[in-house]
C-alpha positions in Angstrom: -15.3 68.0 15.3 -13.8 70.6 13.6 -10.6 70.0 15.6 -10.5 66.6 15.1 -10.2 67.0 11.2 -7.8 69.7 12.1 -5.9 67.0 13.9 -6.2 64.5 11.0 -5.0 66.6 8.8 -2.2 67.9 10.5 -1.0 64.1 11.1 -1.7 63.3 7.4 0.9 66.4 6.6 3.2 65.3 9.6 3.5 61.2 7.9 3.6 62.8 4.2 6.5 65.4 5.5 8.3 62.1 7.3 7.8 60.1 4.5 9.7 62.9 1.8 12.8 63.0 4.9 13.3 59.2 5.0 13.3 59.7 1.3 15.6 62.3 1.0 18.0 60.3 3.7 17.7 57.0 1.1 18.9 59.3 -1.7 21.8 60.3 0.2 22.7 57.0 1.0 22.3 55.6 -2.3 24.5 58.6 -3.8 27.4 57.5 -1.7 27.5 54.0 -2.3 26.4 54.0 -6.0 29.5 55.4 -7.9 28.1 54.7 -11.6 25.7 57.3 -12.6 24.0 55.2 -15.3 23.1 53.0 -12.5 22.6 56.1 -9.7 20.2 58.1 -11.2 17.6 55.7 -12.3 17.7 54.5 -9.1 17.2 58.2 -7.6 14.6 59.0 -10.0 12.6 56.2 -8.8 12.9 56.7 -5.0 12.0 60.4 -5.8 8.6 59.6 -7.8 7.8 57.2 -5.2 8.7 59.1 -2.3 7.3 62.2 -3.1 3.8 60.6 -4.6 4.7 62.1 -8.0 3.6 60.9 -11.3 7.0 61.9 -13.0 10.2 62.8 -11.9 13.3 62.9 -14.2 17.2 64.1 -14.2 18.6 66.5 -16.3 22.3 67.4 -16.4 24.0 70.4 -18.4 26.0 69.1 -21.9 28.8 71.4 -20.8 31.1 69.7 -23.2 28.9 69.9 -25.8 29.2 65.8 -26.2 25.8 65.1 -26.4 24.1 68.2 -28.2 27.4 70.1 -29.7 26.6 73.3 -28.2 28.2 73.5 -24.6 26.5 75.0 -21.5 23.0 75.4 -23.7 21.3 72.2 -23.1 20.0 70.1 -19.8 19.9 66.5 -21.5 17.5 64.0 -19.9 19.7 61.2 -17.8 16.9 59.3 -16.1 13.0 59.4 -16.3 10.7 57.8 -14.3 8.1 55.4 -16.0 6.8 55.0 -19.7 7.2 59.0 -19.9 11.0 59.0 -19.0 11.8 56.4 -21.3 9.9 57.5 -24.5 12.0 60.9 -23.4 15.1 59.1 -22.9 14.7 57.5 -26.6 14.1 60.8 -28.2 17.4 62.9 -26.7 14.9 64.7 -24.6 16.8 68.3 -23.5 15.5 71.4 -22.2 17.4 74.7 -23.6 19.0 76.8 -20.9 17.6 80.4 -20.3 15.1 79.1 -23.5 
């Protein structure tokens, strides 16, 4: 009985890992075909959220020039976020202080 339960657990882990690897490969494929970041980032966020079974996924990029925040290299600014939380944070210009 214990070995059957252990086998099921291991099978579930293998299936989960397989889905995650497939998701990673799909992200790579899309990244090589979609060149526009405004199209690419939301697509990648949704793939990661679904493939890794997450409640939320988001991509932050560092504002190196300071164009978005007025302070170069101080903030990571949300560029894509999944679902309603992502939409709300994008609307408010959500950012994280680097090193803060």
